[in-house]
TIDONU-39033 format. One line per 10 residues: their letters; for each residue x, y, z of N, C-alpha, C, O. Coordinates in steps of 0.2 Angstrom, whole numbers, plus 5000, padded with zeros to 4 digits. Example, Ala and Ser with C-alpha at 12.3 -4.5 7.8 and 13.67 -1.06 7.14 Angstrom:
// residues 2
AS> 5066 4972 5039 5062 4978 5039 5066 4984 5039 5071 4983 5042 ~ 5064 4989 5035 5068 4995 5036 5064 5000 5039 5067 5006 5040;
END
This chain:
// residues 261
MSAVALKIGK> 4776 5343 5117 4776 5339 5111 4772 5346 5107 4768 5349 5110 ~ 4775 5347 5100 4772 5353 5097 4763 5349 5095 4762 5343 5096 ~ 4760 5355 5092 4754 5352 5091 4754 5347 5084 4749 5343 5083 ~ 4760 5350 5080 4762 5346 5073 4768 5341 5075 4774 5342 5076 ~ 4766 5334 5074 4769 5329 5076 4775 5328 5070 4780 5326 5071 ~ 4772 5329 5064 4777 5327 5058 4774 5331 5052 4768 5331 5050 ~ 4779 5334 5049 4778 5336 5042 4783 5332 5036 4789 5332 5036 ~ 4779 5331 5031 4780 5327 5026 4778 5330 5019 4772 5330 5017 ~ 4783 5333 5016 4782 5340 5010 4778 5345 5013 4780 5348 5018 ~ 4771 5346 5011 4769 5351 5012 4762 5349 5017 4758 5353 5019;
FELRSRLILG> 4762 5342 5020 4757 5339 5023 4759 5339 5031 4764 5336 5032 ~ 4755 5341 5036 4756 5340 5043 4753 5335 5046 4747 5336 5046 ~ 4755 5331 5049 4751 5325 5052 4752 5328 5059 4757 5330 5062 ~ 4745 5325 5063 4745 5326 5070 4747 5318 5074 4747 5316 5080 ~ 4749 5314 5069 4751 5308 5072 4757 5305 5070 4759 5306 5064 ~ 4762 5301 5073 4768 5298 5070 4766 5292 5067 4770 5289 5063 ~ 4760 5289 5068 4759 5282 5066 4753 5283 5060 4747 5286 5060 ~ 4756 5278 5054 4752 5279 5048 4750 5272 5047 4754 5267 5046 ~ 4743 5272 5047 4740 5265 5045 4738 5263 5036 4737 5267 5032 ~ 4739 5256 5037 4738 5253 5030 4730 5251 5031 4727 5252 5037;
TGKYASFGEM> 4727 5248 5026 4719 5248 5027 4717 5241 5024 4712 5239 5023 ~ 4723 5236 5022 4722 5230 5018 4721 5225 5026 4722 5227 5031 ~ 4718 5219 5023 4718 5213 5028 4714 5213 5033 4715 5208 5038 ~ 4709 5218 5033 4705 5218 5039 4699 5214 5037 4697 5213 5031 ~ 4696 5211 5044 4689 5206 5042 4683 5210 5038 4680 5208 5033 ~ 4683 5216 5040 4679 5220 5038 4679 5227 5037 4684 5230 5040 ~ 4675 5230 5034 4676 5238 5033 4675 5241 5040 4679 5246 5042 ~ 4671 5238 5043 4669 5241 5049 4675 5241 5055 4678 5245 5059 ~ 4676 5234 5055 4683 5234 5059 4689 5237 5058 4693 5237 5062 ~ 4689 5240 5052 4696 5243 5050 4694 5251 5051 4699 5255 5051;
EKALEASGAH> 4689 5253 5051 4686 5260 5055 4687 5260 5061 4690 5265 5064 ~ 4685 5256 5064 4687 5255 5073 4693 5256 5075 4695 5260 5079 ~ 4697 5251 5071 4705 5252 5072 4709 5258 5070 4714 5260 5073 ~ 4706 5261 5064 4709 5268 5062 4708 5273 5067 4712 5278 5068 ~ 4701 5273 5070 4698 5277 5076 4704 5276 5082 4706 5281 5085 ~ 4705 5269 5084 4709 5268 5091 4715 5269 5091 4718 5271 5097 ~ 4719 5269 5084 4726 5271 5084 4727 5278 5084 4732 5280 5087 ~ 4722 5282 5082 4724 5289 5082 4729 5292 5076 4733 5297 5076 ~ 4727 5287 5071 4733 5288 5065 4729 5294 5062 4723 5295 5062 ~ 4734 5298 5058 4730 5304 5053 4731 5303 5046 4728 5305 5042;
MVTVAVRRVN> 4736 5299 5045 4737 5298 5037 4736 5290 5037 4739 5286 5041 ~ 4731 5289 5032 4730 5283 5029 4733 5279 5024 4733 5283 5019 ~ 4735 5274 5022 4737 5273 5015 4732 5267 5012 4729 5262 5015 ~ 4732 5268 5005 4727 5263 5001 4732 5262 4996 4736 5266 4994 ~ 4729 5256 4993 4732 5253 4987 4729 5254 4980 4725 5250 4978 ~ 4730 5258 4977 4728 5262 4971 4724 5257 4967 4718 5257 4965 ~ 4728 5250 4966 4726 5244 4962 4720 5241 4965 4717 5237 4961 ~ 4718 5242 4972 4715 5237 4975 4707 5241 4976 4702 5237 4978 ~ 4707 5247 4975 4703 5251 4977 4698 5252 4970 4700 5253 4965 ~ 4690 5251 4972 4686 5252 4967 4685 5260 4966 4681 5263 4969;
LDRSKESLLD> 4689 5264 4961 4689 5270 4959 4683 5273 4955 4683 5279 4955 ~ 4678 5270 4952 4672 5272 4949 4667 5274 4955 4662 5277 4953 ~ 4668 5272 4961 4664 5273 4967 4656 5271 4965 4651 5274 4967 ~ 4656 5267 4962 4648 5265 4959 4646 5259 4963 4640 5258 4964 ~ 4650 5255 4966 4649 5250 4973 4653 5253 4979 4656 5258 4979 ~ 4651 5249 4983 4654 5251 4990 4661 5250 4990 4664 5245 4989 ~ 4666 5255 4991 4672 5256 4990 4677 5257 4998 4675 5260 5003 ~ 4682 5254 4998 4686 5256 5005 4686 5264 5006 4686 5266 5012 ~ 4685 5269 5001 4687 5274 5000 4680 5278 5006 4681 5283 5009 ~ 4674 5273 5006 4668 5275 5009 4669 5274 5017 4664 5276 5020;
HVDPKKHILL> 4675 5271 5018 4675 5270 5025 4681 5274 5028 4682 5274 5034 ~ 4684 5278 5024 4690 5282 5027 4688 5290 5027 4686 5293 5022 ~ 4688 5292 5032 4685 5299 5033 4690 5305 5030 4695 5307 5034 ~ 4688 5308 5025 4693 5314 5023 4695 5319 5028 4701 5323 5028 ~ 4690 5320 5032 4690 5326 5037 4694 5323 5043 4694 5327 5048 ~ 4696 5317 5045 4699 5314 5050 4706 5312 5046 4711 5312 5050 ~ 4706 5309 5041 4713 5307 5038 4715 5309 5031 4711 5309 5027 ~ 4721 5309 5031 4725 5312 5026 4726 5305 5021 4730 5301 5023 ~ 4723 5304 5017 4723 5299 5011 4731 5297 5008 4733 5302 5003 ~ 4735 5292 5009 4740 5291 5005 4740 5286 5000 4741 5280 5002;
PNTAGCYTKE> 4739 5287 4995 4738 5281 4990 4745 5278 4989 4750 5282 4990 ~ 4746 5271 4987 4752 5267 4987 4751 5263 4981 4746 5261 4979 ~ 4757 5262 4978 4758 5257 4972 4759 5250 4974 4765 5247 4971 ~ 4755 5247 4978 4757 5241 4980 4755 5235 4974 4750 5236 4971 ~ 4759 5231 4973 4758 5226 4968 4762 5229 4961 4760 5226 4956 ~ 4766 5233 4961 4769 5235 4954 4776 5232 4956 4779 5231 4961 ~ 4778 5230 4949 4785 5226 4949 4790 5230 4944 4796 5228 4943 ~ 4788 5235 4941 4792 5239 4936 4791 5247 4936 4785 5250 4937 ~ 4796 5250 4936 4794 5258 4937 4790 5261 4933 4787 5265 4936 ~ 4788 5258 4926 4783 5261 4921 4776 5259 4926 4772 5264 4927;
DAVRVARLGR> 4776 5254 4929 4769 5252 4930 4768 5255 4938 4762 5256 4940 ~ 4773 5257 4941 4772 5260 4945 4771 5268 4947 4769 5270 4952 ~ 4773 5272 4942 4772 5278 4939 4765 5278 4936 4762 5283 4936 ~ 4763 5274 4933 4756 5274 4929 4752 5274 4935 4749 5279 4937 ~ 4751 5268 4939 4747 5267 4946 4748 5275 4949 4742 5278 4950 ~ 4753 5277 4952 4753 5284 4953 4748 5288 4952 4744 5291 4956 ~ 4749 5289 4944 4746 5295 4940 4739 5293 4940 4736 5298 4941 ~ 4736 5287 4940 4729 5284 4940 4725 5287 4946 4720 5290 4946 ~ 4730 5285 4952 4728 5287 4958 4727 5296 4959 4723 5299 4962 ~ 4731 5298 4956 4730 5307 4956 4725 5308 4951 4720 5311 4954;
AAGLSSLVKL> 4723 5306 4945 4719 5306 4941 4712 5307 4945 4709 5312 4947 ~ 4712 5300 4946 4705 5298 4950 4704 5302 4956 4699 5301 4960 ~ 4709 5309 4958 4706 5312 4963 4709 5312 4970 4708 5316 4975 ~ 4713 5306 4970 4714 5303 4977 4720 5308 4982 4719 5310 4987 ~ 4725 5308 4977 4729 5314 4980 4736 5314 4975 4738 5309 4972 ~ 4739 5319 4975 4747 5321 4973 4751 5318 4978 4757 5317 4975 ~ 4751 5315 4984 4756 5310 4988 4754 5304 4984 4750 5302 4981 ~ 4760 5301 4986 4761 5293 4984 4766 5289 4988 4772 5290 4989 ~ 4763 5285 4991 4768 5278 4995 4771 5274 4988 4768 5270 4985 ~ 4778 5276 4987 4780 5273 4980 4783 5265 4982 4788 5265 4985;
EVIGDEKTLL> 4780 5261 4979 4783 5253 4981 4785 5250 4974 4780 5249 4970 ~ 4791 5249 4973 4792 5245 4965 4795 5239 4969 4800 5239 4973 ~ 4792 5234 4969 4794 5227 4973 4798 5222 4967 4796 5222 4961 ~ 4804 5220 4969 4809 5216 4964 4808 5208 4965 4810 5204 4961 ~ 4806 5207 4970 4806 5200 4971 4798 5197 4974 4796 5199 4979 ~ 4795 5193 4970 4789 5190 4972 4788 5186 4978 4783 5186 4981 ~ 4794 5182 4982 4794 5178 4987 4794 5183 4992 4790 5184 4996 ~ 4800 5187 4993 4802 5191 4999 4798 5197 4999 4796 5200 5005 ~ 4796 5200 4993 4793 5206 4993 4797 5212 4994 4795 5218 4995 ~ 4805 5211 4994 4810 5216 4994 4809 5221 4988 4806 5219 4983;
PDTQALLEAT> 4810 5227 4988 4809 5233 4984 4817 5232 4979 4822 5230 4980 ~ 4815 5234 4973 4819 5233 4966 4820 5243 4968 4816 5247 4966 ~ 4827 5243 4971 4829 5249 4973 4830 5254 4967 4827 5259 4966 ~ 4834 5250 4963 4836 5254 4955 4830 5259 4952 4829 5265 4951 ~ 4826 5252 4952 4818 5255 4948 4815 5260 4952 4812 5265 4950 ~ 4816 5259 4959 4813 5264 4964 4815 5272 4964 4812 5276 4966 ~ 4822 5272 4963 4826 5278 4962 4824 5282 4956 4824 5288 4956 ~ 4822 5278 4950 4821 5280 4944 4813 5283 4944 4811 5288 4942 ~ 4809 5279 4947 4802 5281 4948 4801 5287 4952 4797 5292 4950 ~ 4806 5287 4957 4805 5293 4962 4806 5300 4957 4802 5304 4957;
KELVKDGFTV> 4812 5300 4954 4814 5306 4950 4808 5307 4946 4806 5313 4945 ~ 4806 5303 4942 4800 5304 4936 4795 5307 4940 4792 5311 4937 ~ 4792 5306 4945 4786 5307 4950 4787 5314 4954 4783 5319 4954 ~ 4793 5314 4956 4795 5322 4959 4793 5325 4953 4788 5329 4953 ~ 4796 5325 4948 4797 5329 4941 4789 5332 4939 4787 5338 4938 ~ 4786 5325 4941 4778 5327 4939 4774 5330 4943 4768 5330 4942 ~ 4778 5333 4950 4773 5336 4954 4770 5332 4961 4766 5334 4965 ~ 4774 5326 4961 4771 5320 4967 4776 5324 4974 4781 5327 4974 ~ 4772 5322 4978 4775 5320 4985 4776 5314 4985 4772 5309 4986 ~ 4783 5313 4985 4784 5305 4983 4787 5301 4991 4792 5304 4994;
MPYTNDDPIM> 4784 5296 4995 4787 5294 4998 4789 5286 4997 4785 5281 4998 ~ 4795 5286 4996 4797 5277 4993 4799 5273 4999 4802 5275 5004 ~ 4796 5267 4998 4797 5261 5002 4803 5258 4999 4803 5255 4993 ~ 4808 5258 5005 4815 5255 5002 4818 5250 5006 4814 5249 5011 ~ 4823 5247 5006 4826 5243 5009 4831 5247 5015 4831 5253 5015 ~ 4833 5245 5019 4837 5248 5024 4845 5250 5023 4849 5251 5027 ~ 4846 5251 5017 4852 5253 5015 4854 5262 5015 4852 5266 5012 ~ 4858 5263 5020 4859 5271 5021 4861 5275 5014 4860 5281 5013 ~ 4864 5270 5010 4867 5274 5004 4860 5276 5000 4859 5282 4998 ~ 4857 5271 4999 4850 5271 4994 4847 5277 4997 4846 5282 4993;
AKRLEEAGAA> 4845 5277 5004 4841 5282 5007 4843 5289 5006 4839 5294 5005 ~ 4850 5290 5005 4852 5296 5003 4852 5298 4995 4851 5303 4993 ~ 4852 5292 4991 4850 5295 4985 4843 5296 4983 4841 5300 4979 ~ 4839 5293 4987 4832 5294 4987 4829 5301 4988 4825 5304 4985 ~ 4834 5305 4995 4832 5311 4996 4835 5315 4992 4832 5321 4991 ~ 4841 5313 4988 4844 5318 4982 4841 5319 4977 4841 5324 4974 ~ 4835 5314 4975 4831 5312 4971 4825 5317 4972 4821 5318 4967 ~ 4824 5320 4978 4817 5323 4980 4813 5320 4984 4808 5323 4986 ~ 4814 5315 4986 4809 5310 4991 4807 5316 4995 4811 5320 4995 ~ 4802 5317 4998 4799 5320 5004 4801 5316 5010 4801 5319 5015;
CVMPLAAPIG> 4803 5311 5010 4803 5306 5016 4806 5300 5014 4804 5298 5008 ~ 4811 5296 5018 4813 5288 5016 4809 5283 5022 4807 5285 5027 ~ 4807 5277 5018 4803 5272 5022 4808 5267 5021 4808 5265 5016 ~ 4813 5265 5026 4816 5259 5026 4813 5253 5029 4810 5255 5035 ~ 4811 5247 5027 4809 5242 5030 4813 5240 5036 4819 5241 5037 ~ 4809 5237 5042 4811 5234 5048 4813 5228 5046 4819 5226 5047 ~ 4809 5224 5043 4810 5217 5041 4804 5216 5034 4799 5220 5032 ~ 4805 5210 5031 4800 5209 5026 4793 5210 5026 4791 5206 5031 ~ 4788 5214 5022 4781 5214 5023 4780 5209 5028 4783 5204 5029 ~ 4774 5211 5031 4770 5206 5033 4773 5201 5038 4769 5197 5040;
SGQGILNRLN> 4780 5201 5039 4784 5196 5043 4783 5196 5050 4784 5191 5053 ~ 4782 5202 5052 4780 5202 5060 4786 5202 5065 4786 5200 5071 ~ 4794 5202 5061 4799 5200 5064 4802 5206 5068 4808 5206 5071 ~ 4798 5211 5068 4803 5218 5071 4808 5220 5069 4809 5217 5064 ~ 4813 5225 5070 4818 5228 5067 4824 5223 5068 4826 5221 5073 ~ 4825 5222 5061 4830 5216 5062 4837 5219 5061 4842 5216 5063 ~ 4838 5225 5060 4845 5228 5059 4845 5236 5062 4845 5241 5059 ~ 4845 5235 5068 4843 5243 5072 4850 5247 5070 4851 5253 5072 ~ 4855 5245 5067 4862 5249 5066 4861 5252 5059 4862 5258 5058 ~ 4858 5248 5054 4857 5253 5047 4851 5257 5049 4852 5262 5045;
IRFILEKVKV> 4846 5257 5053 4841 5263 5054 4844 5267 5056 4844 5273 5052 ~ 4849 5266 5061 4852 5273 5065 4857 5276 5060 4859 5282 5061 ~ 4860 5271 5054 4865 5275 5048 4859 5279 5044 4861 5284 5043 ~ 4855 5277 5043 4851 5280 5039 4848 5287 5043 4846 5292 5040 ~ 4847 5287 5048 4844 5293 5053 4850 5298 5051 4848 5303 5048 ~ 4856 5297 5053 4861 5300 5051 4864 5303 5045 4866 5309 5045 ~ 4861 5298 5039 4864 5301 5033 4859 5306 5030 4861 5310 5027 ~ 4852 5305 5032 4848 5309 5028 4844 5315 5032 4845 5315 5039 ~ 4842 5320 5030 4838 5328 5033 4832 5325 5033 4829 5326 5039 ~ 4829 5321 5027 4821 5321 5027 4818 5317 5032 4823 5314 5035;
PVIVDAGVGT> 4812 5316 5034 4809 5312 5038 4811 5305 5037 4810 5303 5031 ~ 4812 5301 5043 4813 5293 5041 4807 5289 5044 4807 5290 5050 ~ 4803 5286 5041 4797 5283 5042 4799 5274 5041 4801 5272 5036 ~ 4799 5270 5046 4801 5263 5048 4794 5260 5045 4789 5260 5049 ~ 4793 5257 5040 4789 5253 5036 4791 5246 5034 4796 5244 5031 ~ 4786 5241 5037 4787 5235 5035 4789 5230 5041 4792 5233 5045 ~ 4787 5225 5043 4790 5222 5047 4788 5221 5053 4788 5216 5055 ~ 4786 5228 5058 4783 5227 5064 4777 5222 5065 4773 5220 5062 ~ 4780 5220 5071 4773 5214 5074 4770 5216 5080 4764 5214 5081 ~ 4773 5219 5085 4770 5221 5091 4772 5228 5094 4776 5231 5091;
ASDAAVAMEL> 4769 5231 5097 4769 5237 5101 4775 5239 5102 4777 5244 5100 ~ 4780 5234 5105 4786 5234 5108 4792 5236 5102 4797 5239 5103 ~ 4789 5234 5095 4794 5235 5089 4792 5242 5088 4797 5246 5089 ~ 4786 5243 5088 4784 5250 5086 4787 5255 5090 4789 5261 5088 ~ 4788 5254 5098 4792 5260 5102 4799 5259 5101 4802 5264 5103 ~ 4803 5254 5098 4809 5254 5097 4812 5257 5092 4817 5260 5092 ~ 4808 5257 5087 4809 5263 5080 4808 5269 5082 4812 5274 5080 ~ 4804 5271 5087 4803 5277 5088 4810 5279 5094 4812 5285 5094 ~ 4811 5275 5097 4816 5277 5103 4824 5277 5098 4829 5279 5101 ~ 4824 5274 5092 4831 5274 5089 4830 5281 5086 4835 5283 5084;
GADGVLMNTA> 4824 5285 5085 4825 5291 5082 4819 5291 5076 4818 5297 5074 ~ 4817 5286 5074 4814 5287 5068 4807 5292 5069 4803 5291 5074 ~ 4806 5296 5063 4802 5301 5064 4793 5298 5062 4788 5302 5062 ~ 4793 5291 5062 4787 5289 5062 4787 5281 5061 4792 5278 5060 ~ 4781 5278 5061 4780 5270 5059 4776 5270 5055 4771 5275 5055 ~ 4775 5266 5049 4769 5263 5046 4768 5256 5046 4773 5253 5044 ~ 4763 5254 5047 4759 5247 5049 4755 5245 5045 4754 5249 5041 ~ 4752 5240 5044 4746 5236 5042 4745 5229 5045 4740 5229 5049 ~ 4748 5225 5044 4747 5217 5045 4748 5216 5053 4744 5212 5055 ~ 4752 5219 5057 4753 5220 5064 4747 5220 5068 4747 5218 5074;
IAASKDPVKM> 4742 5224 5064 4735 5227 5067 4730 5222 5065 4726 5218 5068 ~ 4731 5222 5059 4724 5219 5055 4725 5212 5056 4720 5208 5055 ~ 4731 5209 5057 4731 5201 5058 4731 5199 5065 4733 5193 5066 ~ 4730 5204 5070 4732 5203 5077 4724 5200 5079 4719 5200 5075 ~ 4724 5196 5085 4717 5193 5087 4712 5198 5088 4706 5197 5088 ~ 4714 5204 5089 4710 5210 5091 4714 5217 5090 4718 5220 5093 ~ 4711 5218 5082 4714 5224 5079 4713 5229 5082 4717 5234 5082 ~ 4707 5231 5085 4706 5238 5087 4711 5240 5094 4713 5246 5095 ~ 4710 5235 5097 4716 5235 5105 4723 5234 5103 4727 5237 5106 ~ 4724 5232 5097 4732 5233 5095 4733 5239 5091 4739 5241 5090;
AEAMGLAVRA> 4727 5243 5089 4729 5247 5085 4729 5254 5091 4731 5260 5089 ~ 4726 5252 5096 4726 5258 5102 4733 5256 5104 4737 5260 5106 ~ 4735 5250 5104 4742 5250 5107 4748 5252 5105 4753 5253 5108 ~ 4747 5252 5098 4752 5255 5093 4752 5262 5093 4758 5264 5093 ~ 4747 5265 5093 4747 5272 5094 4749 5274 5102 4751 5280 5103 ~ 4749 5270 5105 4752 5273 5113 4759 5272 5111 4763 5276 5112 ~ 4761 5266 5109 4769 5263 5109 4772 5270 5104 4778 5272 5107 ~ 4769 5272 5097 4772 5278 5095 4774 5283 5099 4780 5285 5099 ~ 4769 5285 5103 4768 5291 5106 4774 5289 5113 4778 5293 5116 ~ 4774 5284 5115 4780 5283 5121 4785 5282 5118 4790 5285 5121;
GRLAYEAGRM> 4787 5278 5112 4794 5279 5110 4797 5285 5109 4802 5287 5111 ~ 4793 5289 5106 4796 5297 5103 4797 5300 5110 4803 5302 5111 ~ 4792 5301 5115 4794 5304 5122 4799 5302 5124 4804 5306 5125 ~ 4801 5296 5125 4807 5293 5127 4814 5296 5123 4819 5297 5126 ~ 4813 5296 5115 4819 5297 5113 4821 5305 5114 4826 5307 5114 ~ 4815 5309 5114 4814 5316 5115 4818 5318 5122 4821 5323 5122 ~ 4817 5312 5127 4819 5313 5133 4827 5312 5136 4830 5315 5140 ~ 4828 5307 5130 4835 5305 5130 4836 5299 5136 4836 5301 5142 ~ 4838 5293 5135 4838 5288 5139 4843 5289 5143 4847 5294 5141 ~ 4846 5285 5149 4851 5286 5154 4856 5282 5151 4854 5278 5147;
EKKLYASASS> 4863 5283 5153 4868 5280 5151 4869 5273 5152 4867 5272 5158 ~ 4871 5268 5149 4871 5261 5151 4877 5260 5155 4882 5262 5153 ~ 4877 5258 5160 4882 5256 5164 4884 5248 5165 4879 5244 5165 ~ 4890 5247 5166 4892 5240 5167 4889 5238 5175 4885 5233 5176 ~ 4891 5242 5179 4889 5239 5186 4883 5243 5189 4881 5249 5187 ~ 4880 5240 5195 4875 5244 5197 4877 5251 5201 4882 5253 5204 ~ 4871 5254 5202 4871 5262 5204 4865 5264 5209 4860 5266 5206 ~ 4865 5264 5214 4861 5264 5220 4856 5270 5217 4859 5274 5215 ~ 4849 5270 5218 4845 5274 5216 4843 5278 5222 4840 5283 5222 ~ 4846 5276 5227 4844 5281 5234 4852 5281 5237 4854 5278 5242;
PVAGRVGVGV> 4856 5286 5234 4864 5286 5236 4864 5289 5243 4859 5293 5244 ~ 4869 5287 5247 4869 5289 5253 4872 5298 5253 4870 5302 5258 ~ 4874 5300 5249 4878 5305 5248 4874 5309 5242 4872 5305 5237 ~ 4873 5317 5243 4870 5320 5238 4864 5323 5240 4863 5323 5246 ~ 4860 5326 5237 4855 5328 5237 4849 5325 5242 4847 5319 5242 ~ 4848 5329 5247 4841 5324 5251 4836 5323 5247 4835 5328 5244 ~ 4831 5318 5247 4826 5317 5243 4827 5314 5237 4823 5311 5235 ~ 4832 5316 5233 4833 5315 5227 4835 5308 5224 4840 5306 5227 ~ 4831 5305 5220 4833 5297 5218 4830 5292 5224 4831 5286 5224 ~ 4826 5295 5227 4821 5290 5232 4817 5287 5229 4814 5290 5225;
T> 4817 5280 5228 4810 5276 5224 4806 5273 5230 4801 5269 5229;
END
């Protein structure tokens, strides 16, 4: 694998795992999990961060020398609110990157994709590198790409549900439809879910609750980092063809020693 794992806009990521920073028991636990995961990009909710820095802030515990900061618009329910929060984060010196979220339903936290598309267009014109969180609809993914999104981030399942990838087919359709990176976001529950996403061909995985809500977040963070790497390697290697019947791993005919287990 190359030294540069993933490129989003002008940003080069050393890891294909992107981590959130919410729900940890303490800042110390969060720091240890970030370190164990090997993640390079870390997302923070602009609305939940103390931006004046007069008191202890989450930002005091994310080393800018180790991590690319990805502000997000979590908690925004309208296009106007999401655009305002993105601009607030940039004005506070966080980044011109933004993980764009426009939620359409309070119970399911599913995105309002029409508002998301409009906000993407506006923020792209305003010079942002936009990473939109969307549903698993390949048509909307293509429209977001055409609007200038630097990547698309389809959900695997509802945010924080831990159900894994519920619709693998749609993720594959999105991968076929767009040329920008595809980051599977939301719904991952354990390491095997992350590996599956990568084996499908996703360019990366973003997660938070799967690690922060586990019994041992530091161990889970390490497991997720390994799973993302393993899944990507398996995808690049190309899996064997599935067959209906058995095929001996030690054939009688053929090259001597090849296939012996």
